[in-house]
Steps between C-alpha positions, in 0.01 A plus 500: 500500500779684678400754762728755338348442151149554652610828653666614181177425302299696751697815420503432121198739433698779676803446285296489181299817571808690625677418169189598302463836672862578436447484127139612476472793740702817416679618809486164672849395624601165628640638832161671557339159458741353752409770753129429443563125552669567829216737606249225430695234684576708809138624525424146608677554839264777640206311352577188692575689821175695487290200413655301788378744757166581335422124484472496881189725492176309588322584171749290307460188718133431434437208267224668299456623137477862615820458700676352195382789285627760753826319534581503126390860465720610788790261453531467120325819402570781748831382652679368200391768262568784744854372573564451121371842430727671746794290388461646152606835645855361502500476120680779318245726319635845420675394181232244402197533283171356612520188282835406647384558862191290437714221346727511805194467723395191305850353549488569878168318532622221276802450718286456807267271310781283385633463852153408611491222247807348667309508830207324338722234353656409833188532706309243307214750424199337324464570123858632514569501130206734413535704815854589434425636154195700613670635814785632293261677265295650783801635694639657178176665394414630850847647531453669166178663626678617813781633283247717320391646827857565620591661175205748501578562865870591443441680167191727558372675188433873491200605282314825456233373732750414771722210607373152399465271806681160499309208351403310823253265323765275346642420843149439630429261215828317568416455869139378438568280201803329664281416792224367278752296306636331812156434643386303187847344440462324831210301370552148361151502330381685187493824703874504435441637148389829651865561583570493127234756452664716764831484306322598174333790668832615648662496158207705367548754779865512428425594134234759591707687758819470308333679210359764734841553658660537153255788434625673822859424417464656164388818673834521677698488179667169608558228242255221579622254241 
């Protein structure tokens, strides 16, 4: 199969979901989706730079199970999700409702995940077919969780009891679950299936915190369709 066809197929999920959101999410505009795509793609640059320098630390050079766990938690969890979270600040938000901003966060994560599939394809990663699908899902869901945190951070809610603090827990879940996913995804044995469980749990957390954020959004008078 042609290299260009393989690359095009890697970004097919992004094209499909972008088109779906344009029709299904009120307030979602195509050019917003393009901005979110660029945000996701360019977030890879600081991620790679930071990971390059962090990799030189001694704790990441030990060939032990604990070292592997620390590595995925720091590299794939903390570094990747933190950079993605801050990159979401670039997205326009003042004229958007919560559902649209959440959808744009999903698109940003999906764009990064699709580019990662290209890397997997050309690096000869083991179990590449399944890994590409699961990695795309994990990046999208984790970025959605981070998007919930960013939204509640930039749109604080005033209530009679005082200002509601930003929802930090979704970002924490994104960081931890992404690390857990990568830890088990690296196994070639049956332990690999725990990575699927991590994706399922991430999807569940997305639903839980999305619904909680909708409740807050309703308190602001915004339209959370």
